[in-house]
FISE-679406 format. One record per atom (N, C-alpha, C): z, y, x; residue number from 1; atom name. Coordinates in steps of 0.1 Angstrom, whole numbers, plus 5000, padded with zeros to 4 digits. Example, Ala and Ser with C-alpha at 12.3 -4.5 7.8 and 13.67 -1.06 7.14 Angstrom:
2
+------+------+------+-----+----+
:    z :    y :    x :   k :  a :
+------+------+------+-----+----+
: 5078 : 4943 : 5132 :   1 :  N :
: 5078 : 4955 : 5123 :   1 : CA :
: 5078 : 4967 : 5132 :   1 :  C :
: 5071 : 4978 : 5128 :   2 :  N :
: 5071 : 4989 : 5137 :   2 : CA :
: 5079 : 5000 : 5129 :   2 :  C :
+------+------+------+-----+----+
//
This chain:
186
+------+------+------+-----+----+
:    z :    y :    x :   k :  a :
+------+------+------+-----+----+
: 5135 : 5407 : 5129 :   1 :  N :
: 5137 : 5401 : 5115 :   1 : CA :
: 5139 : 5386 : 5116 :   1 :  C :
: 5148 : 5380 : 5110 :   2 :  N :
: 5151 : 5366 : 5110 :   2 : CA :
: 5141 : 5359 : 5101 :   2 :  C :
: 5135 : 5348 : 5105 :   3 :  N :
: 5126 : 5340 : 5097 :   3 : CA :
: 5134 : 5331 : 5088 :   3 :  C :
: 5133 : 5332 : 5075 :   4 :  N :
: 5140 : 5323 : 5066 :   4 : CA :
: 5136 : 5308 : 5068 :   4 :  C :
: 5146 : 5299 : 5067 :   5 :  N :
: 5143 : 5285 : 5069 :   5 : CA :
: 5138 : 5279 : 5056 :   5 :  C :
: 5127 : 5271 : 5057 :   6 :  N :
: 5122 : 5264 : 5045 :   6 : CA :
: 5131 : 5253 : 5042 :   6 :  C :
: 5135 : 5252 : 5029 :   7 :  N :
: 5144 : 5241 : 5025 :   7 : CA :
: 5142 : 5237 : 5011 :   7 :  C :
: 5142 : 5224 : 5009 :   8 :  N :
: 5140 : 5219 : 4995 :   8 : CA :
: 5150 : 5208 : 4993 :   8 :  C :
: 5157 : 5208 : 4982 :   9 :  N :
: 5166 : 5197 : 4979 :   9 : CA :
: 5163 : 5192 : 4966 :   9 :  C :
: 5167 : 5179 : 4964 :  10 :  N :
: 5165 : 5172 : 4952 :  10 : CA :
: 5168 : 5158 : 4953 :  10 :  C :
: 5170 : 5151 : 4942 :  11 :  N :
: 5172 : 5137 : 4941 :  11 : CA :
: 5160 : 5129 : 4938 :  11 :  C :
: 5151 : 5135 : 4931 :  12 :  N :
: 5138 : 5129 : 4927 :  12 : CA :
: 5127 : 5138 : 4928 :  12 :  C :
: 5115 : 5132 : 4929 :  13 :  N :
: 5102 : 5140 : 4929 :  13 : CA :
: 5092 : 5132 : 4921 :  13 :  C :
: 5084 : 5138 : 4912 :  14 :  N :
: 5074 : 5132 : 4904 :  14 : CA :
: 5062 : 5140 : 4903 :  14 :  C :
: 5050 : 5134 : 4906 :  15 :  N :
: 5038 : 5141 : 4906 :  15 : CA :
: 5029 : 5133 : 4897 :  15 :  C :
: 5023 : 5139 : 4887 :  16 :  N :
: 5013 : 5133 : 4878 :  16 : CA :
: 5000 : 5140 : 4879 :  16 :  C :
: 4989 : 5131 : 4880 :  17 :  N :
: 4976 : 5137 : 4881 :  17 : CA :
: 4967 : 5129 : 4872 :  17 :  C :
: 4959 : 5136 : 4865 :  18 :  N :
: 4949 : 5129 : 4856 :  18 : CA :
: 4935 : 5134 : 4861 :  18 :  C :
: 4926 : 5125 : 4862 :  19 :  N :
: 4913 : 5128 : 4867 :  19 : CA :
: 4902 : 5120 : 4859 :  19 :  C :
: 4890 : 5126 : 4860 :  20 :  N :
: 4879 : 5119 : 4854 :  20 : CA :
: 4870 : 5117 : 4867 :  20 :  C :
: 4866 : 5104 : 4869 :  21 :  N :
: 4858 : 5101 : 4881 :  21 : CA :
: 4844 : 5099 : 4876 :  21 :  C :
: 4835 : 5108 : 4880 :  22 :  N :
: 4820 : 5107 : 4877 :  22 : CA :
: 4817 : 5103 : 4863 :  22 :  C :
: 4825 : 5108 : 4854 :  23 :  N :
: 4823 : 5105 : 4839 :  23 : CA :
: 4823 : 5090 : 4836 :  23 :  C :
: 4828 : 5082 : 4846 :  24 :  N :
: 4829 : 5068 : 4844 :  24 : CA :
: 4843 : 5063 : 4841 :  24 :  C :
: 4853 : 5069 : 4847 :  25 :  N :
: 4867 : 5064 : 4846 :  25 : CA :
: 4876 : 5076 : 4842 :  25 :  C :
: 4886 : 5073 : 4835 :  26 :  N :
: 4897 : 5082 : 4834 :  26 : CA :
: 4908 : 5075 : 4843 :  26 :  C :
: 4914 : 5083 : 4852 :  27 :  N :
: 4924 : 5078 : 4861 :  27 : CA :
: 4936 : 5087 : 4860 :  27 :  C :
: 4947 : 5080 : 4859 :  28 :  N :
: 4960 : 5086 : 4859 :  28 : CA :
: 4969 : 5081 : 4870 :  28 :  C :
: 4973 : 5090 : 4879 :  29 :  N :
: 4981 : 5086 : 4891 :  29 : CA :
: 4995 : 5092 : 4889 :  29 :  C :
: 5005 : 5084 : 4891 :  30 :  N :
: 5019 : 5090 : 4891 :  30 : CA :
: 5025 : 5085 : 4905 :  30 :  C :
: 5031 : 5095 : 4911 :  31 :  N :
: 5038 : 5093 : 4924 :  31 : CA :
: 5053 : 5097 : 4921 :  31 :  C :
: 5062 : 5089 : 4924 :  32 :  N :
: 5076 : 5092 : 4923 :  32 : CA :
: 5084 : 5088 : 4935 :  32 :  C :
: 5093 : 5097 : 4939 :  33 :  N :
: 5103 : 5094 : 4949 :  33 : CA :
: 5116 : 5094 : 4943 :  33 :  C :
: 5123 : 5082 : 4943 :  34 :  N :
: 5136 : 5081 : 4937 :  34 : CA :
: 5143 : 5070 : 4944 :  34 :  C :
: 5156 : 5071 : 4945 :  35 :  N :
: 5164 : 5060 : 4951 :  35 : CA :
: 5159 : 5056 : 4965 :  35 :  C :
: 5154 : 5065 : 4973 :  36 :  N :
: 5149 : 5063 : 4986 :  36 : CA :
: 5137 : 5053 : 4986 :  36 :  C :
: 5129 : 5054 : 4976 :  37 :  N :
: 5117 : 5045 : 4974 :  37 : CA :
: 5106 : 5054 : 4970 :  37 :  C :
: 5094 : 5050 : 4973 :  38 :  N :
: 5081 : 5057 : 4969 :  38 : CA :
: 5075 : 5047 : 4959 :  38 :  C :
: 5073 : 5052 : 4946 :  39 :  N :
: 5067 : 5045 : 4936 :  39 : CA :
: 5053 : 5051 : 4933 :  39 :  C :
: 5043 : 5042 : 4932 :  40 :  N :
: 5030 : 5047 : 4929 :  40 : CA :
: 5024 : 5039 : 4917 :  40 :  C :
: 5018 : 5046 : 4907 :  41 :  N :
: 5012 : 5039 : 4896 :  41 : CA :
: 4998 : 5045 : 4894 :  41 :  C :
: 4988 : 5036 : 4893 :  42 :  N :
: 4975 : 5041 : 4890 :  42 : CA :
: 4970 : 5033 : 4878 :  42 :  C :
: 4966 : 5041 : 4868 :  43 :  N :
: 4961 : 5035 : 4855 :  43 : CA :
: 4946 : 5039 : 4854 :  43 :  C :
: 4938 : 5030 : 4852 :  44 :  N :
: 4923 : 5032 : 4850 :  44 : CA :
: 4919 : 5028 : 4836 :  44 :  C :
: 4910 : 5037 : 4831 :  45 :  N :
: 4904 : 5034 : 4818 :  45 : CA :
: 4889 : 5036 : 4819 :  45 :  C :
: 4881 : 5026 : 4815 :  46 :  N :
: 4867 : 5027 : 4816 :  46 : CA :
: 4861 : 5026 : 4802 :  46 :  C :
: 4855 : 5036 : 4797 :  47 :  N :
: 4849 : 5036 : 4783 :  47 : CA :
: 4837 : 5026 : 4783 :  47 :  C :
: 4829 : 5027 : 4793 :  48 :  N :
: 4817 : 5019 : 4794 :  48 : CA :
: 4818 : 5009 : 4806 :  48 :  C :
: 4810 : 4999 : 4806 :  49 :  N :
: 4810 : 4990 : 4818 :  49 : CA :
: 4805 : 4997 : 4830 :  49 :  C :
: 4812 : 4995 : 4842 :  50 :  N :
: 4809 : 5002 : 4854 :  50 : CA :
: 4808 : 4992 : 4865 :  50 :  C :
: 4796 : 4989 : 4871 :  51 :  N :
: 4794 : 4980 : 4883 :  51 : CA :
: 4800 : 4988 : 4895 :  51 :  C :
: 4807 : 4980 : 4903 :  52 :  N :
: 4813 : 4987 : 4915 :  52 : CA :
: 4811 : 4978 : 4928 :  52 :  C :
: 4811 : 4985 : 4939 :  53 :  N :
: 4811 : 4978 : 4952 :  53 : CA :
: 4826 : 4974 : 4955 :  53 :  C :
: 4835 : 4983 : 4952 :  54 :  N :
: 4849 : 4981 : 4953 :  54 : CA :
: 4857 : 4992 : 4947 :  54 :  C :
: 4870 : 4990 : 4945 :  55 :  N :
: 4879 : 5000 : 4940 :  55 : CA :
: 4892 : 4998 : 4947 :  55 :  C :
: 4898 : 5009 : 4952 :  56 :  N :
: 4911 : 5007 : 4958 :  56 : CA :
: 4920 : 5019 : 4953 :  56 :  C :
: 4932 : 5015 : 4948 :  57 :  N :
: 4941 : 5025 : 4943 :  57 : CA :
: 4951 : 5030 : 4953 :  57 :  C :
: 4955 : 5021 : 4962 :  58 :  N :
: 4966 : 5025 : 4971 :  58 : CA :
: 4960 : 5023 : 4985 :  58 :  C :
: 4963 : 5034 : 4993 :  59 :  N :
: 4958 : 5034 : 5007 :  59 : CA :
: 4969 : 5041 : 5015 :  59 :  C :
: 4975 : 5034 : 5024 :  60 :  N :
: 4985 : 5040 : 5032 :  60 : CA :
: 4980 : 5040 : 5047 :  60 :  C :
: 4979 : 5051 : 5053 :  61 :  N :
: 4974 : 5052 : 5067 :  61 : CA :
: 4987 : 5054 : 5076 :  61 :  C :
: 4989 : 5044 : 5084 :  62 :  N :
: 5001 : 5044 : 5093 :  62 : CA :
: 4996 : 5049 : 5107 :  62 :  C :
: 5006 : 5053 : 5115 :  63 :  N :
: 5003 : 5058 : 5128 :  63 : CA :
: 4996 : 5047 : 5136 :  63 :  C :
: 4987 : 5051 : 5146 :  64 :  N :
: 4981 : 5041 : 5154 :  64 : CA :
: 4990 : 5033 : 5163 :  64 :  C :
: 5003 : 5038 : 5165 :  65 :  N :
: 5013 : 5031 : 5173 :  65 : CA :
: 5019 : 5020 : 5165 :  65 :  C :
: 5016 : 5018 : 5152 :  66 :  N :
: 5022 : 5007 : 5145 :  66 : CA :
: 5016 : 4994 : 5152 :  66 :  C :
: 5025 : 4985 : 5155 :  67 :  N :
: 5022 : 4974 : 5164 :  67 : CA :
: 5023 : 4960 : 5158 :  67 :  C :
: 5028 : 4959 : 5146 :  68 :  N :
: 5030 : 4946 : 5140 :  68 : CA :
: 5029 : 4946 : 5125 :  68 :  C :
: 5026 : 4935 : 5119 :  69 :  N :
: 5025 : 4934 : 5104 :  69 : CA :
: 5031 : 4921 : 5100 :  69 :  C :
: 5035 : 4921 : 5087 :  70 :  N :
: 5039 : 4908 : 5081 :  70 : CA :
: 5036 : 4909 : 5066 :  70 :  C :
: 5034 : 4898 : 5060 :  71 :  N :
: 5031 : 4898 : 5045 :  71 : CA :
: 5035 : 4885 : 5040 :  71 :  C :
: 5038 : 4885 : 5027 :  72 :  N :
: 5043 : 4872 : 5021 :  72 : CA :
: 5039 : 4871 : 5006 :  72 :  C :
: 5040 : 4858 : 5002 :  73 :  N :
: 5037 : 4855 : 4988 :  73 : CA :
: 5050 : 4849 : 4982 :  73 :  C :
: 5055 : 4854 : 4971 :  74 :  N :
: 5068 : 4850 : 4966 :  74 : CA :
: 5068 : 4835 : 4963 :  74 :  C :
: 5057 : 4829 : 4958 :  75 :  N :
: 5057 : 4815 : 4955 :  75 : CA :
: 5058 : 4806 : 4968 :  75 :  C :
: 5056 : 4811 : 4979 :  76 :  N :
: 5056 : 4804 : 4992 :  76 : CA :
: 5065 : 4812 : 5002 :  76 :  C :
: 5078 : 4813 : 5000 :  77 :  N :
: 5086 : 4822 : 5008 :  77 : CA :
: 5087 : 4819 : 5022 :  77 :  C :
: 5084 : 4806 : 5026 :  78 :  N :
: 5085 : 4803 : 5040 :  78 : CA :
: 5072 : 4805 : 5048 :  78 :  C :
: 5061 : 4808 : 5040 :  79 :  N :
: 5048 : 4810 : 5046 :  79 : CA :
: 5046 : 4825 : 5048 :  79 :  C :
: 5047 : 4830 : 5060 :  80 :  N :
: 5046 : 4844 : 5063 :  80 : CA :
: 5033 : 4846 : 5071 :  80 :  C :
: 5025 : 4856 : 5067 :  81 :  N :
: 5013 : 4860 : 5075 :  81 : CA :
: 5018 : 4872 : 5084 :  81 :  C :
: 5017 : 4870 : 5097 :  82 :  N :
: 5022 : 4880 : 5106 :  82 : CA :
: 5015 : 4880 : 5119 :  82 :  C :
: 5016 : 4891 : 5126 :  83 :  N :
: 5010 : 4892 : 5139 :  83 : CA :
: 5010 : 4906 : 5145 :  83 :  C :
: 5005 : 4907 : 5157 :  84 :  N :
: 5005 : 4920 : 5164 :  84 : CA :
: 4993 : 4928 : 5159 :  84 :  C :
: 4994 : 4941 : 5160 :  85 :  N :
: 4982 : 4950 : 5159 :  85 : CA :
: 4980 : 4957 : 5172 :  85 :  C :
: 4969 : 4955 : 5178 :  86 :  N :
: 4967 : 4960 : 5192 :  86 : CA :
: 4954 : 4969 : 5192 :  86 :  C :
: 4952 : 4976 : 5204 :  87 :  N :
: 4941 : 4984 : 5206 :  87 : CA :
: 4930 : 4976 : 5213 :  87 :  C :
: 4931 : 4963 : 5214 :  88 :  N :
: 4921 : 4956 : 5222 :  88 : CA :
: 4907 : 4957 : 5216 :  88 :  C :
: 4897 : 4956 : 5224 :  89 :  N :
: 4883 : 4958 : 5220 :  89 : CA :
: 4879 : 4949 : 5209 :  89 :  C :
: 4884 : 4936 : 5209 :  90 :  N :
: 4880 : 4927 : 5198 :  90 : CA :
: 4888 : 4929 : 5185 :  90 :  C :
: 4897 : 4939 : 5185 :  91 :  N :
: 4904 : 4941 : 5172 :  91 : CA :
: 4899 : 4954 : 5166 :  91 :  C :
: 4890 : 4962 : 5172 :  92 :  N :
: 4886 : 4974 : 5166 :  92 : CA :
: 4879 : 4972 : 5153 :  92 :  C :
: 4884 : 4979 : 5143 :  93 :  N :
: 4879 : 4979 : 5129 :  93 : CA :
: 4880 : 4965 : 5123 :  93 :  C :
: 4890 : 4957 : 5128 :  94 :  N :
: 4892 : 4944 : 5122 :  94 : CA :
: 4901 : 4945 : 5110 :  94 :  C :
: 4898 : 4937 : 5100 :  95 :  N :
: 4907 : 4936 : 5088 :  95 : CA :
: 4916 : 4924 : 5090 :  95 :  C :
: 4929 : 4927 : 5088 :  96 :  N :
: 4939 : 4917 : 5088 :  96 : CA :
: 4943 : 4915 : 5073 :  96 :  C :
: 4949 : 4905 : 5070 :  97 :  N :
: 4954 : 4902 : 5056 :  97 : CA :
: 4944 : 4906 : 5046 :  97 :  C :
: 4934 : 4898 : 5044 :  98 :  N :
: 4924 : 4900 : 5034 :  98 : CA :
: 4925 : 4889 : 5023 :  98 :  C :
: 4937 : 4890 : 5017 :  99 :  N :
: 4940 : 4880 : 5006 :  99 : CA :
: 4950 : 4886 : 4997 :  99 :  C :
: 4953 : 4879 : 4986 : 100 :  N :
: 4963 : 4884 : 4977 : 100 : CA :
: 4977 : 4880 : 4982 : 100 :  C :
: 4986 : 4890 : 4983 : 101 :  N :
: 4999 : 4888 : 4988 : 101 : CA :
: 5008 : 4897 : 4978 : 101 :  C :
: 5021 : 4894 : 4978 : 102 :  N :
: 5030 : 4901 : 4970 : 102 : CA :
: 5036 : 4913 : 4977 : 102 :  C :
: 5038 : 4912 : 4990 : 103 :  N :
: 5043 : 4923 : 4998 : 103 : CA :
: 5037 : 4923 : 5012 : 103 :  C :
: 5037 : 4935 : 5018 : 104 :  N :
: 5032 : 4937 : 5031 : 104 : CA :
: 5040 : 4947 : 5039 : 104 :  C :
: 5043 : 4945 : 5052 : 105 :  N :
: 5051 : 4954 : 5059 : 105 : CA :
: 5045 : 4957 : 5073 : 105 :  C :
: 5048 : 4968 : 5079 : 106 :  N :
: 5044 : 4972 : 5092 : 106 : CA :
: 5056 : 4977 : 5100 : 106 :  C :
: 5055 : 4976 : 5113 : 107 :  N :
: 5065 : 4981 : 5122 : 107 : CA :
: 5060 : 4991 : 5132 : 107 :  C :
: 5067 : 5002 : 5134 : 108 :  N :
: 5063 : 5012 : 5144 : 108 : CA :
: 5074 : 5012 : 5155 : 108 :  C :
: 5071 : 5007 : 5167 : 109 :  N :
: 5082 : 5005 : 5177 : 109 : CA :
: 5087 : 5018 : 5183 : 109 :  C :
: 5079 : 5028 : 5184 : 110 :  N :
: 5084 : 5041 : 5191 : 110 : CA :
: 5096 : 5047 : 5183 : 110 :  C :
: 5095 : 5046 : 5170 : 111 :  N :
: 5106 : 5052 : 5162 : 111 : CA :
: 5116 : 5041 : 5157 : 111 :  C :
: 5112 : 5028 : 5158 : 112 :  N :
: 5120 : 5017 : 5154 : 112 : CA :
: 5120 : 5016 : 5139 : 112 :  C :
: 5110 : 5022 : 5132 : 113 :  N :
: 5109 : 5022 : 5117 : 113 : CA :
: 5099 : 5011 : 5112 : 113 :  C :
: 5102 : 5007 : 5100 : 114 :  N :
: 5092 : 4998 : 5093 : 114 : CA :
: 5091 : 5003 : 5079 : 114 :  C :
: 5080 : 4998 : 5073 : 115 :  N :
: 5077 : 5001 : 5058 : 115 : CA :
: 5074 : 4988 : 5052 : 115 :  C :
: 5078 : 4987 : 5039 : 116 :  N :
: 5075 : 4975 : 5031 : 116 : CA :
: 5069 : 4980 : 5018 : 116 :  C :
: 5057 : 4975 : 5015 : 117 :  N :
: 5051 : 4978 : 5002 : 117 : CA :
: 5050 : 4965 : 4994 : 117 :  C :
: 5054 : 4966 : 4981 : 118 :  N :
: 5054 : 4955 : 4972 : 118 : CA :
: 5046 : 4959 : 4959 : 118 :  C :
: 5037 : 4950 : 4955 : 119 :  N :
: 5030 : 4952 : 4943 : 119 : CA :
: 5039 : 4947 : 4931 : 119 :  C :
: 5042 : 4956 : 4922 : 120 :  N :
: 5051 : 4953 : 4911 : 120 : CA :
: 5043 : 4949 : 4899 : 120 :  C :
: 5031 : 4954 : 4897 : 121 :  N :
: 5023 : 4950 : 4885 : 121 : CA :
: 5008 : 4952 : 4888 : 121 :  C :
: 5000 : 4943 : 4883 : 122 :  N :
: 4986 : 4945 : 4884 : 122 : CA :
: 4979 : 4936 : 4874 : 122 :  C :
: 4968 : 4941 : 4868 : 123 :  N :
: 4961 : 4932 : 4858 : 123 : CA :
: 4954 : 4921 : 4866 : 123 :  C :
: 4953 : 4910 : 4859 : 124 :  N :
: 4946 : 4898 : 4866 : 124 : CA :
: 4931 : 4902 : 4868 : 124 :  C :
: 4925 : 4909 : 4859 : 125 :  N :
: 4911 : 4912 : 4860 : 125 : CA :
: 4909 : 4921 : 4872 : 125 :  C :
: 4900 : 4919 : 4880 : 126 :  N :
: 4897 : 4927 : 4892 : 126 : CA :
: 4900 : 4920 : 4905 : 126 :  C :
: 4908 : 4909 : 4904 : 127 :  N :
: 4910 : 4901 : 4916 : 127 : CA :
: 4915 : 4909 : 4928 : 127 :  C :
: 4926 : 4916 : 4927 : 128 :  N :
: 4931 : 4924 : 4938 : 128 : CA :
: 4935 : 4916 : 4950 : 128 :  C :
: 4932 : 4922 : 4962 : 129 :  N :
: 4936 : 4917 : 4975 : 129 : CA :
: 4942 : 4928 : 4983 : 129 :  C :
: 4950 : 4924 : 4992 : 130 :  N :
: 4956 : 4933 : 5002 : 130 : CA :
: 4948 : 4932 : 5015 : 130 :  C :
: 4946 : 4944 : 5021 : 131 :  N :
: 4938 : 4945 : 5033 : 131 : CA :
: 4946 : 4954 : 5043 : 131 :  C :
: 4946 : 4951 : 5055 : 132 :  N :
: 4951 : 4959 : 5066 : 132 : CA :
: 4940 : 4961 : 5076 : 132 :  C :
: 4936 : 4974 : 5078 : 133 :  N :
: 4925 : 4977 : 5087 : 133 : CA :
: 4930 : 4983 : 5100 : 133 :  C :
: 4925 : 4978 : 5111 : 134 :  N :
: 4930 : 4982 : 5124 : 134 : CA :
: 4919 : 4991 : 5130 : 134 :  C :
: 4922 : 5004 : 5131 : 135 :  N :
: 4913 : 5014 : 5137 : 135 : CA :
: 4921 : 5020 : 5149 : 135 :  C :
: 4921 : 5014 : 5161 : 136 :  N :
: 4928 : 5019 : 5172 : 136 : CA :
: 4926 : 5033 : 5175 : 136 :  C :
: 4936 : 5040 : 5179 : 137 :  N :
: 4935 : 5055 : 5182 : 137 : CA :
: 4935 : 5064 : 5170 : 137 :  C :
: 4933 : 5058 : 5158 : 138 :  N :
: 4933 : 5066 : 5146 : 138 : CA :
: 4944 : 5062 : 5136 : 138 :  C :
: 4944 : 5050 : 5132 : 139 :  N :
: 4954 : 5045 : 5122 : 139 : CA :
: 4954 : 5030 : 5121 : 139 :  C :
: 4964 : 5025 : 5114 : 140 :  N :
: 4964 : 5012 : 5109 : 140 : CA :
: 4965 : 5014 : 5094 : 140 :  C :
: 4956 : 5009 : 5086 : 141 :  N :
: 4955 : 5014 : 5072 : 141 : CA :
: 4957 : 5002 : 5062 : 141 :  C :
: 4966 : 5004 : 5053 : 142 :  N :
: 4968 : 4994 : 5042 : 142 : CA :
: 4960 : 4998 : 5030 : 142 :  C :
: 4953 : 4988 : 5024 : 143 :  N :
: 4946 : 4990 : 5011 : 143 : CA :
: 4950 : 4979 : 5001 : 143 :  C :
: 4950 : 4983 : 4988 : 144 :  N :
: 4950 : 4973 : 4978 : 144 : CA :
: 4936 : 4975 : 4971 : 144 :  C :
: 4928 : 4965 : 4972 : 145 :  N :
: 4914 : 4966 : 4967 : 145 : CA :
: 4912 : 4956 : 4956 : 145 :  C :
: 4904 : 4960 : 4946 : 146 :  N :
: 4900 : 4952 : 4935 : 146 : CA :
: 4886 : 4955 : 4931 : 146 :  C :
: 4881 : 4947 : 4921 : 147 :  N :
: 4867 : 4948 : 4916 : 147 : CA :
: 4857 : 4949 : 4927 : 147 :  C :
: 4858 : 4940 : 4937 : 148 :  N :
: 4849 : 4939 : 4948 : 148 : CA :
: 4836 : 4933 : 4943 : 148 :  C :
: 4825 : 4941 : 4943 : 149 :  N :
: 4812 : 4936 : 4938 : 149 : CA :
: 4813 : 4930 : 4924 : 149 :  C :
: 4821 : 4937 : 4915 : 150 :  N :
: 4822 : 4933 : 4901 : 150 : CA :
: 4820 : 4944 : 4892 : 150 :  C :
: 4820 : 4942 : 4879 : 151 :  N :
: 4818 : 4952 : 4869 : 151 : CA :
: 4831 : 4953 : 4862 : 151 :  C :
: 4836 : 4966 : 4861 : 152 :  N :
: 4847 : 4969 : 4852 : 152 : CA :
: 4842 : 4969 : 4838 : 152 :  C :
: 4848 : 4960 : 4829 : 153 :  N :
: 4842 : 4959 : 4815 : 153 : CA :
: 4845 : 4972 : 4807 : 153 :  C :
: 4836 : 4974 : 4797 : 154 :  N :
: 4838 : 4985 : 4788 : 154 : CA :
: 4851 : 4983 : 4781 : 154 :  C :
: 4859 : 4994 : 4779 : 155 :  N :
: 4871 : 4994 : 4772 : 155 : CA :
: 4883 : 4989 : 4781 : 155 :  C :
: 4881 : 4987 : 4793 : 156 :  N :
: 4891 : 4982 : 4802 : 156 : CA :
: 4902 : 4993 : 4804 : 156 :  C :
: 4915 : 4989 : 4803 : 157 :  N :
: 4926 : 4997 : 4807 : 157 : CA :
: 4935 : 4988 : 4816 : 157 :  C :
: 4938 : 4993 : 4828 : 158 :  N :
: 4947 : 4985 : 4837 : 158 : CA :
: 4956 : 4994 : 4845 : 158 :  C :
: 4968 : 4989 : 4848 : 159 :  N :
: 4977 : 4997 : 4856 : 159 : CA :
: 4981 : 4988 : 4868 : 159 :  C :
: 4982 : 4995 : 4880 : 160 :  N :
: 4987 : 4989 : 4892 : 160 : CA :
: 4999 : 4997 : 4896 : 160 :  C :
: 5010 : 4990 : 4899 : 161 :  N :
: 5022 : 4997 : 4903 : 161 : CA :
: 5027 : 4991 : 4916 : 161 :  C :
: 5031 : 5000 : 4925 : 162 :  N :
: 5035 : 4996 : 4938 : 162 : CA :
: 5048 : 5004 : 4942 : 162 :  C :
: 5057 : 4998 : 4950 : 163 :  N :
: 5068 : 5005 : 4955 : 163 : CA :
: 5068 : 5003 : 4971 : 163 :  C :
: 5072 : 5013 : 4978 : 164 :  N :
: 5073 : 5012 : 4992 : 164 : CA :
: 5087 : 5017 : 4996 : 164 :  C :
: 5093 : 5009 : 5005 : 165 :  N :
: 5106 : 5013 : 5010 : 165 : CA :
: 5105 : 5013 : 5026 : 165 :  C :
: 5115 : 5020 : 5032 : 166 :  N :
: 5115 : 5021 : 5046 : 166 : CA :
: 5128 : 5017 : 5052 : 166 :  C :
: 5128 : 5013 : 5065 : 167 :  N :
: 5140 : 5008 : 5072 : 167 : CA :
: 5138 : 5011 : 5086 : 167 :  C :
: 5149 : 5007 : 5094 : 168 :  N :
: 5148 : 5008 : 5108 : 168 : CA :
: 5154 : 4995 : 5114 : 168 :  C :
: 5147 : 4991 : 5124 : 169 :  N :
: 5151 : 4979 : 5131 : 169 : CA :
: 5143 : 4978 : 5144 : 169 :  C :
: 5148 : 4971 : 5154 : 170 :  N :
: 5141 : 4969 : 5167 : 170 : CA :
: 5130 : 4959 : 5165 : 170 :  C :
: 5122 : 4958 : 5176 : 171 :  N :
: 5111 : 4949 : 5176 : 171 : CA :
: 5114 : 4934 : 5173 : 171 :  C :
: 5126 : 4930 : 5178 : 172 :  N :
: 5130 : 4916 : 5176 : 172 : CA :
: 5135 : 4913 : 5162 : 172 :  C :
: 5140 : 4923 : 5155 : 173 :  N :
: 5146 : 4920 : 5142 : 173 : CA :
: 5139 : 4926 : 5130 : 173 :  C :
: 5129 : 4934 : 5132 : 174 :  N :
: 5123 : 4941 : 5121 : 174 : CA :
: 5117 : 4932 : 5110 : 174 :  C :
: 5111 : 4921 : 5114 : 175 :  N :
: 5104 : 4912 : 5105 : 175 : CA :
: 5114 : 4906 : 5095 : 175 :  C :
: 5126 : 4902 : 5100 : 176 :  N :
: 5136 : 4896 : 5091 : 176 : CA :
: 5142 : 4907 : 5082 : 176 :  C :
: 5143 : 4919 : 5087 : 177 :  N :
: 5148 : 4930 : 5079 : 177 : CA :
: 5138 : 4934 : 5068 : 177 :  C :
: 5125 : 4934 : 5072 : 178 :  N :
: 5115 : 4937 : 5062 : 178 : CA :
: 5114 : 4926 : 5051 : 178 :  C :
: 5116 : 4914 : 5055 : 179 :  N :
: 5116 : 4903 : 5044 : 179 : CA :
: 5128 : 4905 : 5035 : 179 :  C :
: 5139 : 4909 : 5040 : 180 :  N :
: 5150 : 4912 : 5031 : 180 : CA :
: 5147 : 4923 : 5022 : 180 :  C :
: 5141 : 4934 : 5027 : 181 :  N :
: 5138 : 4945 : 5018 : 181 : CA :
: 5127 : 4941 : 5008 : 181 :  C :
: 5118 : 4933 : 5012 : 182 :  N :
: 5107 : 4928 : 5002 : 182 : CA :
: 5114 : 4921 : 4991 : 182 :  C :
: 5124 : 4913 : 4993 : 183 :  N :
: 5131 : 4906 : 4982 : 183 : CA :
: 5138 : 4916 : 4973 : 183 :  C :
: 5144 : 4926 : 4979 : 184 :  N :
: 5152 : 4936 : 4971 : 184 : CA :
: 5143 : 4944 : 4962 : 184 :  C :
: 5130 : 4945 : 4966 : 185 :  N :
: 5121 : 4954 : 4958 : 185 : CA :
: 5115 : 4947 : 4946 : 185 :  C :
: 5118 : 4934 : 4944 : 186 :  N :
: 5113 : 4927 : 4932 : 186 : CA :
: 5117 : 4934 : 4919 : 186 :  C :
+------+------+------+-----+----+
//
């Protein structure tokens, strides 16, 4: 008997999820794939004040073979935060990019692919920062963190929106290509 081939076709995909987190937050997450882009929106509502250690809405775990990163701030287009990601002992569980940036990119040399994530919207409250965590052998992980050792005020509603796009380029040209994609994602 011949095994049927699994196949799915479509131009868009949308997933909506609503959750209640420990009776403290209402959380709505929307994930959309359209126009060759991944769009993520997280909306948080807190009825009462909630003290937190941290909150992160977006987390992308990339392959451990991802070997380089770059990030930028739109107001300072010539100032790029970039460097290698290695498995060296002194980089184990090291956080790179622990500041507010508008976009962040990573490159995976084995496939020649890169990804660029851009924050499209975020409330000022919560002081969001981008973090890139290096865990050799497991992953390189991107986080957007906010409300670090702060209290989410009663009645707070906030939405964070991000878009991620993908491309292909060699080790020598990926960063310039990623910067171009970051501009296009505005």
